[in-house]
VEXDREN-2710 file (C-alpha; in Angstrom, 1 decimal):
% VEXDREN-2710
k/r/px/py/pz
1/MET/126.7/76.6/63.8
2/ARG/129.8/78.2/61.4
3/VAL/129.5/77.9/58.0
4/LEU/132.2/78.5/55.1
5/ILE/130.4/80.0/51.4
6/GLN/132.4/80.2/48.8
7/THR/131.2/82.6/45.9
8/ALA/134.2/83.9/43.3
9/ALA/132.9/87.6/43.6
10/TYR/131.5/88.5/47.0
11/CYS/133.1/92.3/46.5
12/CYS/131.1/92.2/43.5
13/LEU/127.3/94.1/43.1
14/ASP/125.1/91.7/41.4
15/GLY/122.6/88.7/43.1
16/VAL/124.8/86.6/44.3
17/SER/127.4/88.5/46.4
18/GLU/123.9/90.1/47.2
19/THR/121.8/86.7/48.1
20/ILE/125.0/86.1/50.3
21/ARG/125.6/88.8/52.7
22/LYS/121.1/88.4/53.4
23/ILE/122.3/84.4/55.2
24/GLU/125.1/86.0/56.4
25/ALA/122.9/88.3/58.2
26/HIS/120.2/86.7/59.1
27/LEU/122.3/84.1/60.4
28/LEU/124.7/86.5/62.4
29/LEU/121.9/88.3/63.7
30/SER/119.4/85.8/64.8
31/TYR/121.8/83.7/66.0
32/PRO/124.1/84.9/67.6
33/SER/126.0/82.1/68.1
34/SER/126.5/80.9/64.4
35/GLU/129.7/82.7/62.9
36/VAL/130.7/82.4/58.2
37/CYS/133.5/82.4/56.6
38/ILE/134.0/83.9/53.1
39/LEU/135.7/82.5/50.7
40/THR/136.7/84.8/47.3
41/THR/138.9/86.5/44.6
42/ARG/139.6/89.9/45.8
43/THR/137.5/91.2/42.5
44/GLY/134.8/94.2/43.0
45/ASN/135.1/96.7/45.2
46/LEU/136.9/96.1/48.5
47/ASP/134.3/98.3/50.3
48/ASN/132.1/96.2/50.9
49/LEU/133.2/93.9/52.4
50/ASP/131.3/95.4/54.1
51/LEU/128.3/96.5/52.6
52/VAL/126.5/93.6/55.3
53/PHE/126.7/95.9/58.6
54/ARG/126.2/98.4/56.8
55/LYS/122.6/97.1/54.7
56/TYR/121.0/95.0/57.2
57/VAL/123.1/95.5/61.4
58/ASP/124.3/98.5/61.9
59/GLY/120.8/100.1/61.9
60/LYS/118.5/97.0/63.1
61/VAL/121.0/96.0/66.5
62/GLY/124.2/98.7/68.6
63/ALA/127.1/99.6/68.7
64/GLU/128.2/97.0/70.6
65/GLU/126.2/93.6/69.2
66/GLY/127.1/95.3/65.6
67/LYS/130.6/94.9/67.0
68/ARG/130.1/91.5/68.1
69/ALA/128.4/90.6/64.6
70/ARG/131.4/92.6/62.8
71/SER/133.1/89.7/65.1
72/ARG/131.8/86.6/64.1
73/ARG/131.9/87.2/60.2
74/LYS/136.2/86.7/58.6
75/VAL/136.4/86.5/55.3
76/ILE/139.5/84.1/53.2
77/PHE/141.3/85.1/49.8
78/VAL/142.9/82.9/47.5
79/SER/145.0/83.7/44.7
80/ALA/142.9/85.0/41.8
81/LEU/144.3/85.8/37.7
82/LYS/142.6/88.8/36.8
83/LEU/140.3/87.6/33.1
84/PRO/140.8/90.1/30.2
85/VAL/136.6/90.4/30.2
86/MET/134.6/92.3/31.3
87/ASP/137.1/94.9/32.9
88/PHE/134.1/97.0/34.8
89/TYR/134.5/94.8/36.7
90/ASP/138.4/93.5/37.2
91/TYR/137.3/90.0/37.2
92/GLN/139.5/87.2/38.3
93/LEU/139.2/83.5/38.8
94/GLY/140.5/81.4/41.5
95/LEU/143.6/80.1/40.8
96/ARG/142.6/76.3/43.7
97/LEU/142.1/75.9/46.9
98/TYR/146.3/76.0/47.8
99/LYS/148.0/74.5/50.6
100/GLN/147.6/76.8/52.7
101/ASP/144.3/77.6/52.2
102/ARG/143.3/74.0/52.8
103/GLU/144.8/74.3/56.5
104/ARG/143.3/77.8/57.7
105/ILE/139.4/77.1/56.2
106/THR/140.0/73.5/58.6
107/ALA/141.6/75.3/61.4
108/TRP/138.7/77.2/61.2
109/ASN/136.4/74.2/61.5
110/PRO/133.4/74.8/59.5
111/SER/130.5/73.1/60.5
112/VAL/128.8/72.5/57.1
113/ILE/130.3/74.5/53.8
114/HIS/128.2/75.8/50.5
115/THR/129.1/76.7/47.6
116/THR/127.5/78.9/45.4
117/VAL/130.1/79.8/42.0
118/PRO/131.0/75.8/39.6
119/ASP/134.7/77.7/38.8
120/LEU/137.4/75.6/39.0
121/LEU/138.3/76.8/43.1
122/ASN/134.8/74.5/44.2
123/LEU/136.3/71.6/43.7
124/ASP/139.0/71.2/45.2
125/LEU/136.8/72.8/48.1
126/ILE/134.5/69.9/47.8
127/ASN/137.9/67.8/47.8
128/LEU/138.1/69.5/51.0
129/ALA/135.0/68.6/51.7
130/ARG/135.0/64.5/51.5
131/ARG/138.7/64.0/53.1
132/THR/137.6/65.7/55.7
133/SER/133.3/64.8/56.3
134/THR/132.8/68.4/56.2
135/PRO/128.6/68.0/55.3
136/LEU/128.1/70.3/51.9
137/ILE/125.1/72.1/50.3
138/SER/125.4/74.2/46.5
139/THR/122.8/76.6/45.4
140/PHE/122.9/77.8/41.5
141/HIS/122.5/81.2/40.7
142/SER/124.5/82.2/37.2
143/ASN/122.8/79.6/34.1
144/TYR/126.5/79.9/32.1
145/ILE/125.6/77.1/29.3
146/LYS/122.5/80.1/28.7
147/TYR/124.7/82.8/28.6
148/MET/127.7/80.7/25.4
149/ASP/123.6/81.4/23.4
150/TYR/124.5/84.9/23.2
151/TYR/128.8/84.7/23.2
152/GLU/127.8/82.6/20.4
153/SER/130.3/79.8/21.7
154/PRO/129.2/76.2/20.7
155/TRP/132.0/74.2/21.5
156/ILE/132.0/75.8/25.2
157/LYS/129.1/74.9/26.0
158/VAL/129.4/71.6/25.2
159/VAL/132.4/71.2/27.4
160/LEU/130.9/73.7/29.8
161/GLU/127.9/71.2/30.0
162/HIS/129.8/67.7/31.2
163/TRP/132.0/70.4/33.6
164/MET/129.3/70.8/35.6
165/ARG/128.0/67.6/35.3
166/HIS/131.0/66.2/36.5
167/MET/131.0/68.8/39.4
168/PHE/127.6/68.1/40.7
169/SER/128.0/64.5/40.9
170/PHE/130.4/65.0/43.1
171/VAL/128.0/66.9/45.3
172/PRO/125.1/65.5/47.5
173/VAL/122.5/68.3/46.3
174/LEU/122.1/71.1/44.3
175/TYR/119.0/73.8/45.5
176/VAL/118.1/76.0/43.0
177/PRO/115.6/79.1/43.0
178/THR/112.4/78.1/40.5
179/ARG/110.6/75.3/39.9
180/TYR/111.1/76.1/36.3
181/TYR/114.7/75.7/37.1
182/LYS/114.5/72.9/38.5
183/GLY/112.6/71.1/35.6
184/LEU/115.0/73.0/33.4
185/MET/117.7/71.5/35.5
186/SER/116.7/67.9/34.3
187/ARG/116.2/68.4/30.2
188/GLY/117.8/69.7/27.8
189/ASP/121.3/71.0/28.0
190/TYR/121.4/69.7/31.6
191/HIS/120.7/66.3/32.8
192/LEU/121.7/67.5/36.2
193/ASP/118.7/65.3/37.9
194/LYS/120.4/62.3/36.6
195/CYS/123.8/63.4/39.0
196/VAL/122.4/65.4/41.8
197/ASP/119.7/65.5/44.3
198/ILE/118.0/69.1/43.2
199/ARG/115.3/70.9/45.6
200/VAL/114.3/74.5/45.2
201/TRP/115.2/76.9/47.8
202/SER/113.7/81.0/46.6
203/ARG/115.3/84.6/47.1
204/GLY/113.7/86.9/49.4
205/VAL/113.3/90.5/49.8
206/ASP/113.3/93.5/53.0
207/THR/109.9/95.0/52.0
208/GLU/110.6/96.6/54.9
209/TYR/114.3/98.1/53.0
210/PHE/112.7/97.9/49.4
211/ARG/109.4/100.5/49.4
212/PRO/107.4/102.8/47.6
213/GLY/107.8/105.6/49.6
214/LEU/111.2/106.3/49.3
215/ARG/109.8/108.0/46.0
216/GLU/108.8/111.2/47.5
217/GLU/112.0/111.2/49.6
218/ARG/113.8/114.5/49.6
219/THR/117.3/114.6/49.3
220/GLY/119.8/118.2/49.2
221/GLY/115.8/119.4/49.3
222/GLU/115.2/117.2/45.8
223/THR/113.4/113.7/45.7
224/PHE/115.8/111.2/43.3
225/ARG/113.0/111.9/40.1
226/GLU/114.4/115.7/39.8
227/ARG/117.8/115.2/40.4
228/MET/117.5/113.0/37.4
229/GLY/115.8/115.8/35.5
230/PHE/112.4/113.6/36.0
231/LYS/109.5/115.6/35.2
232/ALA/106.3/114.3/37.1
233/ASP/104.9/113.4/34.5
234/ASP/107.5/111.9/32.7
235/VAL/106.6/108.2/32.9
236/VAL/109.7/106.7/33.3
237/VAL/110.6/103.1/32.4
238/THR/114.2/101.3/34.8
239/PHE/116.3/98.4/33.9
240/VAL/118.5/97.2/36.2
241/GLY/121.6/95.0/36.1
242/ARG/125.1/94.7/34.7
243/LEU/125.1/95.6/31.1
244/VAL/126.2/92.8/29.5
245/VAL/124.8/91.0/26.3
246/GLU/123.0/88.3/28.3
247/LYS/120.8/90.8/30.0
248/ASN/119.0/92.3/26.8
249/PRO/119.8/95.7/27.9
250/ARG/120.0/95.4/23.6
251/ILE/115.5/94.7/23.6
252/PHE/115.3/97.7/26.8
253/ILE/116.5/99.9/24.2
254/GLN/114.7/99.0/21.5
255/VAL/111.0/99.4/22.7
256/LEU/112.3/102.6/24.5
257/LEU/112.8/103.4/21.3
258/LYS/110.0/102.3/19.4
259/LEU/107.7/103.7/22.1
260/LYS/109.3/107.7/21.1
261/ALA/109.1/107.3/17.3
262/ALA/105.0/106.6/18.6
263/GLY/104.6/110.0/19.9
264/TYR/104.3/108.8/23.8
265/GLU/107.6/111.9/24.4
266/ASN/106.4/111.7/28.2
267/VAL/109.0/108.2/28.2
268/ARG/112.3/108.0/29.8
269/GLY/114.2/105.9/29.8
270/LEU/116.4/105.2/33.7
271/LEU/119.8/102.6/32.8
272/VAL/121.5/101.4/36.7
273/GLY/124.3/99.7/36.0
274/GLU/127.7/99.1/34.1
275/GLY/128.8/96.6/31.4
276/ASP/129.4/97.7/28.1
277/TRP/125.9/98.2/26.0
278/LYS/126.1/101.9/29.2
279/LYS/128.6/103.5/26.2
280/ILE/125.8/102.1/23.9
281/ALA/122.5/102.9/24.9
282/GLU/123.7/106.8/25.8
283/GLU/125.6/106.7/21.8
284/GLU/122.2/105.9/20.3
285/GLY/119.5/106.6/23.1
286/GLY/119.6/110.3/22.3
287/GLY/118.8/111.8/24.9
288/LEU/115.7/109.7/26.4
289/ILE/118.1/107.5/28.7
290/THR/119.7/107.9/31.7
291/THR/122.3/106.7/33.1
292/THR/124.0/106.1/36.2
293/GLY/126.7/103.2/36.8
294/TRP/126.2/101.4/40.0
295/LEU/124.4/103.0/42.6
296/LYS/123.6/101.5/46.6
297/GLY/122.0/101.6/49.4
298/LYS/119.6/104.8/49.3
299/GLU/119.5/105.7/45.9
300/LEU/118.9/102.4/44.1
301/VAL/116.2/101.9/46.8
302/SER/114.5/105.1/45.1
303/ALA/115.6/104.1/41.2
304/PHE/113.2/101.9/41.6
305/ALA/110.3/103.2/43.8
306/SER/110.7/106.8/41.9
307/SER/110.2/104.1/38.6
308/ASP/106.9/103.7/36.7
309/ILE/107.3/101.0/34.9
310/PHE/110.6/97.6/35.9
311/LEU/111.4/96.3/31.9
312/PHE/114.4/93.5/32.1
313/PRO/114.0/91.7/28.9
314/SER/116.7/89.0/30.3
315/GLY/116.4/85.9/29.7
316/CYS/119.6/84.2/32.3
317/GLU/118.0/85.4/35.3
318/THR/118.0/82.5/38.4
319/PHE/115.9/84.5/39.9
320/GLY/115.5/87.9/39.2
321/ASN/116.5/89.3/42.3
322/VAL/116.3/93.0/41.4
323/THR/113.0/92.2/40.1
324/LEU/111.6/91.4/43.4
325/GLU/113.5/94.6/44.4
326/ALA/111.1/96.1/41.8
327/CYS/107.6/94.0/43.7
328/SER/108.5/94.5/47.2
329/CYS/109.1/98.6/46.0
330/GLY/105.2/98.6/44.3
331/VAL/106.1/98.9/40.3
332/PRO/104.3/96.5/38.0
333/ILE/106.7/94.3/36.1
334/VAL/107.9/93.6/32.0
335/VAL/109.9/89.9/32.4
336/GLU/110.5/87.3/30.2
337/SER/108.2/84.3/30.3
338/GLY/111.1/81.3/31.6
339/CYS/112.7/82.5/34.3
340/SER/110.7/85.4/36.1
341/SER/107.4/84.2/35.2
342/HIS/107.1/82.7/39.0
343/LEU/107.2/86.4/39.7
344/VAL/104.4/87.6/37.1
345/GLU/101.0/87.0/39.2
346/GLY/98.3/90.4/38.0
347/ASN/101.1/92.0/38.5
348/GLY/102.8/92.9/35.3
349/PHE/103.4/90.6/32.0
350/GLU/105.1/87.9/31.3
351/CYS/106.9/87.9/27.3
352/LYS/108.1/86.0/25.5
353/PRO/112.0/85.6/24.6
354/ASN/113.6/88.1/22.4
355/ASP/109.8/88.9/21.1
356/VAL/110.9/93.4/21.2
357/GLU/107.2/93.1/19.5
358/GLY/105.8/91.7/22.2
359/PHE/108.4/93.7/25.4
360/TYR/107.0/96.6/23.1
361/GLU/102.7/96.4/23.9
362/ALA/103.4/95.2/27.5
363/THR/105.2/98.9/28.6
364/ARG/103.0/100.4/25.8
365/LYS/100.4/98.3/27.4
366/LEU/101.0/100.5/31.4
367/VAL/101.9/103.9/29.7
368/GLU/99.2/104.4/28.4
369/ASP/97.0/103.4/31.9
370/GLY/98.2/104.8/34.8
371/GLY/94.9/103.2/36.4
372/MET/96.7/100.0/35.1
373/ARG/100.6/101.2/36.7
374/ARG/99.7/101.9/39.6
375/GLU/96.6/98.5/40.0
376/MET/99.7/96.6/39.3
377/GLY/102.0/98.3/41.7
378/LYS/99.9/98.0/44.2
379/ARG/99.6/94.3/43.3
380/SER/103.5/93.7/43.3
381/ARG/104.0/95.4/47.1
382/GLU/101.1/93.1/48.4
383/GLU/101.3/89.7/46.4
384/ILE/103.9/89.1/45.2
385/ALA/107.3/91.0/47.7
386/GLY/105.0/89.6/50.9
387/ARG/105.0/86.1/49.8
388/TYR/108.9/85.5/49.8
389/LYS/110.5/88.4/53.3
390/VAL/113.8/87.6/53.2
391/GLY/113.6/86.6/56.8
392/ASP/110.8/83.6/56.3
393/VAL/112.8/82.6/53.0
394/MET/116.4/82.7/54.3
395/GLU/115.4/81.1/58.0
396/GLN/114.8/77.7/55.3
397/MET/118.6/77.3/53.9
398/VAL/119.4/77.8/58.0
399/GLY/117.1/74.9/57.8
400/ASN/118.9/73.7/55.0
401/TYR/122.6/73.8/56.6
402/GLU/120.7/71.6/60.0
403/GLU/119.6/68.8/58.1
404/ALA/122.7/68.9/56.1
405/ILE/124.8/68.1/58.8
406/THR/122.5/66.1/60.8
407/THR/122.1/63.1/57.5
408/GLN/125.3/63.8/55.8
409/VAL/127.6/61.3/57.8
410/GLY/130.1/58.5/58.1
411/ASP/132.8/58.2/56.3
412/LYS/134.8/60.8/54.0
413/GLY/133.0/59.3/50.1
414/SER/129.9/60.6/52.7
415/SER/129.4/63.5/50.3
416/VAL/129.2/61.8/47.2
417/PRO/125.6/61.1/46.0
418/ARG/124.3/57.8/45.9
419/PHE/123.2/57.2/41.8
420/GLU/123.2/54.9/40.3
421/ASP/126.4/54.5/37.2
422/ASN/124.3/56.2/34.6
423/GLU/125.4/57.9/31.3
424/PHE/125.3/61.8/32.9
425/ASN/126.6/61.6/36.3
426/PHE/130.3/61.5/36.3
427/PRO/131.2/62.1/33.0
428/TRP/135.4/62.4/33.5
429/GLY/135.2/60.3/36.7
430/ARG/135.4/59.9/40.4
431/THR/137.8/62.8/41.3
432/GLU/137.6/66.0/41.3
433/HIS/140.6/67.1/39.1
434/PRO/140.9/64.5/36.0
435/VAL/143.0/64.2/33.7
436/VAL/140.7/65.1/31.4
437/LEU/140.1/68.2/33.1
438/ASN/143.8/69.1/34.2
439/MET/144.4/68.9/29.8
440/ILE/141.7/71.4/29.8
441/GLU/142.3/74.2/32.4
442/ALA/146.2/74.0/30.9
443/VAL/144.9/75.0/27.5
444/PHE/143.8/77.3/29.1
445/TRP/145.5/79.2/32.2
446/VAL/148.0/79.7/29.4
447/VAL/145.4/81.9/27.0
448/VAL/144.6/84.1/30.1
449/THR/148.3/84.3/31.2
450/SER/149.4/84.9/27.7
451/CYS/146.6/87.8/28.2
452/VAL/147.4/88.7/32.0
453/LYS/150.4/91.3/33.2
454/GLY/151.7/91.1/35.7
455/VAL/152.7/87.0/36.5
456/GLN/156.3/85.2/36.3
457/PHE/154.6/83.3/33.3
458/TYR/158.4/80.9/33.3
459/HIS/157.6/79.9/37.2
460/PHE/153.5/80.0/36.0
461/CYS/154.0/77.5/33.2
462/SER/156.7/75.6/35.6
463/SER/154.5/74.8/38.2
464/PHE/151.0/75.2/36.6
465/VAL/150.5/74.3/32.9
466/ALA/153.8/71.5/32.4
467/PHE/153.1/69.4/35.0
468/ARG/149.5/69.3/33.3
469/CYS/150.7/68.9/29.5
470/ALA/152.9/66.4/30.8
471/LEU/150.0/64.3/33.7
472/GLY/148.6/64.5/30.1
473/ALA/150.2/62.9/27.9
474/VAL/150.6/60.2/30.0
475/ASN/147.1/60.5/29.6
476/GLY/146.8/60.0/26.5
477/ALA/149.5/57.6/25.6
478/ALA/147.7/55.3/28.2
479/LYS/143.9/55.3/25.7
480/VAL/145.9/53.9/23.5
481/VAL/147.6/51.5/25.0
482/TRP/144.0/49.7/26.3
483/GLY/142.1/51.1/23.5
484/VAL/139.8/52.9/25.9
485/THR/137.2/56.4/24.8
486/GLY/134.3/57.5/25.3
487/LYS/132.7/58.1/28.8
488/VAL/134.8/56.9/32.6
489/LEU/134.3/55.7/34.9
490/PRO/131.4/56.6/37.8
491/GLN/130.6/55.9/41.0
492/GLY/128.3/53.7/41.7
493/GLY/126.4/53.8/44.9
494/GLN/122.3/52.7/45.9
495/LYS/119.4/51.8/43.6
496/THR/118.0/54.6/42.4
497/GLY/115.7/52.1/39.7
498/ARG/118.3/54.1/36.7
499/LYS/119.5/52.1/34.3
500/THR/123.6/50.8/36.0
501/GLY/125.5/51.9/32.4
502/GLN/127.3/48.3/31.2
503/MET/131.7/48.8/31.4
504/SER/134.7/46.5/30.4
505/ALA/137.3/45.7/32.6
506/SER/139.8/47.6/30.6
507/LYS/138.3/50.6/30.7
508/ARG/137.8/50.2/34.5
509/ALA/141.4/49.0/34.4
510/TYR/142.1/53.0/32.7
511/ASN/139.8/55.1/34.6
512/TRP/141.7/53.9/38.3
513/ILE/144.8/54.2/36.8
514/GLY/144.1/57.5/36.0
515/ASP/143.0/59.0/39.6
516/ALA/145.3/57.2/41.3
517/LEU/147.6/59.7/38.7
518/ALA/145.5/62.3/39.5
519/TRP/145.4/61.2/43.1
520/CYS/149.3/60.4/44.1
521/ILE/150.9/63.0/41.4
522/LEU/149.1/66.4/40.8
523/THR/147.7/67.1/43.9
524/PRO/151.0/67.7/46.5
525/LEU/152.8/68.9/43.6
526/ALA/149.6/71.5/43.0
527/ASP/150.0/72.9/46.4
528/LYS/152.4/75.5/45.4
529/PRO/151.0/78.7/44.5
530/PRO/152.5/80.9/41.4
531/ILE/154.4/84.4/42.6
532/PHE/153.1/86.6/41.7
533/LYS/155.2/90.5/40.2
534/ASP/153.7/92.4/42.9
535/ASP/150.7/89.6/45.3
536/LYS/148.2/91.7/47.2
537/ARG/146.5/89.7/46.6
538/ARG/147.2/87.0/49.1
539/LYS/147.5/89.4/51.7
540/LYS/145.7/90.6/55.5
541/ASP/142.7/87.9/56.1
542/VAL/139.8/89.8/56.4
END
């Protein structure tokens, strides 16, 4: 089995990349004939390319077997532009899948393609899967639509809603991490159940790696708590993750300040991660909160194991990997009731979204009662972490790959799910990069390239943006000629019991013309990547 996994930021330390590493390790260790290829940008610390082996492989096999495992893993880097946001990540967005990228992927000949990030690059990968009749699956890791609620960007939210429906309409199956998210994806701003077959695939934790025993382990003669300056009777309340607004570190800070104001002098905060809110926590915490930046390896496990309470008020988690890791280390949890409720069963408290008072009261109860903390911590370890063992969960994904390989066969359109036409699927047409999307991309790239140094702006605009603007103008003229507005042509298919949408002959004609323009003009002209003044991004793959 040859599995190609696409992600935007493999070298970053986040839940998405960590889940991918677990899949990699399971395939490389449990299936000696399997191979893995990672398609990603150079975002993050490139030293983390080898993290999957240092963390999950080297300690479990001999040197020779570890060397063979490394030979069966390949990394392909794609052209990308640095976004003018999240400087602490040096975040880059893949431009698209250019001719040389498609050739490298085709030469590697994947048995199945697994996409994890619904970005621009993903659409090209979907197109490649359809052209080569390669089985395709997607997993859901980040709730980008929910993020917009925190950044007060309702207009972007509307675009993202249509973007997600458009992209997932081309995907046969989408795996979400919890039943809560399967329900969420079927209502409200999403309606993805009208576009793709939604199933549940959970997440797992290595209970041997994340263990309570590291609380007492000494490095250089000191435990982790001693190195951080915590006393034996201090109650350490911990937060682990990106320190950005959607993770709600604000509530974490407010709860700790309220505890201090209420007279709980032995409470200390531990903030593990990087982001804009790190400086805010240091300034407002007044010595109450200790920040560490990113931790990895034994230091991260020690941080979890040395905690007394894990307070994680994020309302946009798709599963909560860090919460599960805290459970595995025997720590009671206080989390948001929606996205993290599946991890609460007698081992902590769940609170209403953004309810500072609720999070405070739940944390206060645990601060006051050491017996409750110990009992709930024990349940975290035995009941919750035991239910999500990494080997079992990763084996389920192998089964998902095998099912895709055996069921997604046929002509080159076999990668498209056969839903009856409805008001939600294929909102922008049957072409992965339709005219309307090209127009949106044109505006987006003009803004981004104007903010990013190191790009030959004239060349970029002439080869990438100017052409798309011209194509958008042709599309606008066609709309005027045909007088067509509203939804573009969806892809029909097998009956599913859903009501078929009504569509005029003129609308169908318009959509076929738009699709033809996108296929016949855009694709061949977009094969040359933009030129960077100091382009180290496309050098040797790993």
